[in-house]
N, C-alpha and C positions, 0 to 999 in steps of 0.2 A: 470433516467426515462426510457430511451431506454433499459437499461440492465434489468430492472424489467419487461418491456412489452414483451421482447423477451425471457426471462427466468423466467416466473412467479413462478415456484416452489410452495412453501408453503406460499408465500406472495402475497397480492393483493395491487396494487397501489391505495391508498385511497385519496391522495391529493398531489398537487404540489404547494408549497408556495414560494412566493418571496416578494420583497418590491417595485418593479417597475411595475406599471400597464401596461407599454408599452414594457416590456421585451420580447425578442424573445422566451425565454423558456416558459413563461406563454401562449403566443400566440400558440405555438406548442401544449402544453398540452391541451388547449381548443379545438383545431381542432381535437384532438384525443379523445375528450369526457371525459377527466380526470378532476375531480373537482379541481379547482384552487382558490388561494387567493393571493392578494397582501398585506395582513396584516401581512406577515411574520410569526414568531413563534406563535403569538397570536391565529391565526386560528387553528394551530396544537394543542395547549394546550386546546382549547375549544372543541376538538373532542375526546370524550372518547373512540372511537373505534380504534384509532391509537395507536399501541403498540411499533412500531419500527420507529425511525426517523433518516434519513440520513442528517447530517448537513454539507453542502458544502459551508459555508459562509466564515468566516475568523477566525484566531486564536483569535482575540480580541472579536469578536461577540460570539464565542462558549464559552468563559469563562463565559459570562452572560447566554447563553442558557443552559449550562450544569446544573446549579442549578435549573432552571425553569423546565426542562424536568424531572429531578430527582424527584422534588416535585410533578409533575403530574403523576408519576408512569410509565414513558415511558423510553424505552431503546434508548440511543443515540449512533449512530455509527458516529464517528467524523472523517471527511475527512480533517480537518485542523490540523496545528501543535500545537494546544492548549494543548493537552495531559492532559486533566482533568481526564482521566481514564487510565487503563493500556494499554501499547502498544500491538497490536495484528497483527500477520502475519498468515493468515489462515493455511498454512500447517506446521507451526512451533509450535504455542502455544495457538490456539484459545480454545481448550478444557479446559484449565485451567481458562478461564474467562467467561464461559457461564452463570455464576450466577451474573455477574456484570451489572450495569445499564448504564455504559458508557465505551466504548472502543475506543481507538485511533488507526488510521491506519498509523500513523507516517508520512511518505512522500512517493512520488512515487519512489524516489531513495531507500528508505528503503524497500518498498514492493518488489522491483526488486532484491536487492542485499543481504539483510539479509538472505533469504533462502539459498543462496550459502555459506555464512559464516557458518551458522548453519550446513549445510551439511558436511562441513569440520570438524566442531567441534564435530560432532557425532563420528568421527574416531580418531581425535587427538586434544589435547588442542591447542588453538589458542592464540598466544602472541599478535599479531597485525593484524588488518584488516583495509584496506584503500579502499575507493570506490570513483570513479570519474564518476559522472553522467552528460552526455551531452545531452541536449534536444534542439529542435528547438526553436529559439527565438519566433516564431509565436505561439508556443503552451504554452508559459508562459504568463499567464494573469496577471492582476493587483494584485490578491491575492498572486500568486507565487512570484512576484517581491517585494511585500511588506514584505514577510516573508522569505527572503533569509537567514537571520541570524538564524531564527528558524529552517529552513530546515537543515542547516549544523549541528547545535547543536543536534537537535532531531534525525537525521539520525545517527550521530556518537554515540549517547547514545544508540540507538536501536541496533547497531552493537555489543555493549557490553552487554546490558541487555537481548537481545533476541538471537542475533547471538552467544554469548558466548565468544567474544574476550576479552582479558584482557584490550586492549586499541583499540579504534576505531577512525577513522578520515574520514570525508566526504567532498567532493568538488563538487560543481555544476557549470556547464558551460552552458551558453545560447549561442547557435550557430546561427548567423544570416544568414547562407548560404541559397541561393536560387537555386534550389528548396529546401524546408526544409528537413532536415535529420530526420530519425526516432530516437527514443531514444536509446542511446548507453551507456553502463556501463562497466567500467573496475574495476575489483575486485582483490585486492592484499591481500594475506594472508600469514603470517609468522607463521608456527607452533611453539609451545613452546618447542618442543623436536626435536632432530635431527633424531631419528630413527622412522620410521612409514611406513605403507603400502600405497604406492602411488596408487596402483590399487584399494584398498578399498576406498580411498578418491574419485577417479574418479567415482566409482560405486555409492557412496553416492550422489555425485553431480548430476549424470545422473538421479537417482531416484527422487531427489528433482525437477529437471527441469520438469520431466514428471508430477509431482504432481501440479506444478504451471500451466502447460499447460492445465490442466483440466478446469480452469476458465479464463486463459489468453492464448489463442491459439497462439498468436504472440510472445510468450516468447521463446527465443532460444539462445543457446550458438553458437558463430561463429565457434569455434574450440574446440578441447579437451583442458582441463586445461594444462597449461605449468608449469613445475617445473624448476626454473633457479637459479643457484648458483650465489650470488652477495654480494657485501658489503652493510651492513645496519648499522643503529645506534647501533645495538647489535652485530656487528662484521660480519664475513663471515657466511651467512645463506642461506638456500634454500627459495626462495620466489615463492609462487604459484600465477599464474596470470590467470584470466578468463575473456573472452570478451563476453559480453552479449548484445543482441538486444531485444527491445520490440516494436513490430509493433501493432498499434491499430487495432481493429476489424472493424472500420469504421461505427459503429452503428449510430453515429451522428457526432462526431469529425473526422477529416481526419486521415487516417492511420498513418501518421507520428507522431501524438500526442500520442505515446505509453505511455508517462509519465502520461497523464490524463486517458488513457484507463485502465492502470493497477490499478489505484486508484478506479475507478468506478467498475471494475471487482472484485477487492478485497472486496469492500463495499458490492456488491451483494452477494458474497460468505459468508461473515460474517453474513449478514442479513438473508440469507437462513438458515444457521445453527442455528442462534438464533430462527428463526421461528420454526424450527423442535424441538428445545429444549422446547419452550413454548407449543408446541402441544404434548409433551411427546413422540416424535418419537426417538427411539434409533439410535445412530449414532456413527461412528468411526471417532474421531477427534483428531488431534495432541494435546498433553497436554504440 
């Protein structure tokens, strides 16, 4: 809601819908003069003017919602791990899916790390990619905790299907530290060949970081990528390591909740490009 209000672009926020009449979100929306409903998806389906729907419920709920939204002729941007539509990471492959009626934003870990794996893949084939996402325990709500298995599977599959790794692995850590830490991600990549241009990889990664920062300003590498020779299951290989932080914009959620901020920021970016596509506005989008 706050992303749309502060970055309206080619979208207008038509409704905020939930199922709890006493929810804080509905109360905030009402105070801002936004049409609201506690009848959930029913109110959205009954509104013919709504074309784009952001579903931030749960994987189980979206499985049901996806069919209903499709039949109503609406585009669903799925922030759950349900994956009823193709995986989308805005600076990587959105252009290939602007004709779809349902796209999936994978996970916060996927949105943060897949761009980096893909940036490496643009230069050299990737045999293996492993990511470790550490988020503040206080930023992991019931939905995240209920979908941990889906998080790891979906993120790992995204590293392969979008990032281009032959094999991917994902790990999530909920850190209970006080004060809460911001989202931190460690990305390990093993190239599939031994000879490649390290400088070209670093340049590709830097370019990708700049692209993500256009919609997630708090997205940043802690240091330059590190190339380290070590033993691996595939023998002595060079392993590339990248340390990434994501600090939230503080629109509504606290800045340490970068894991939630990157999802809502990516959702806004995807919605904006869908809106431009529906309006016939030409755009340069990664395919």
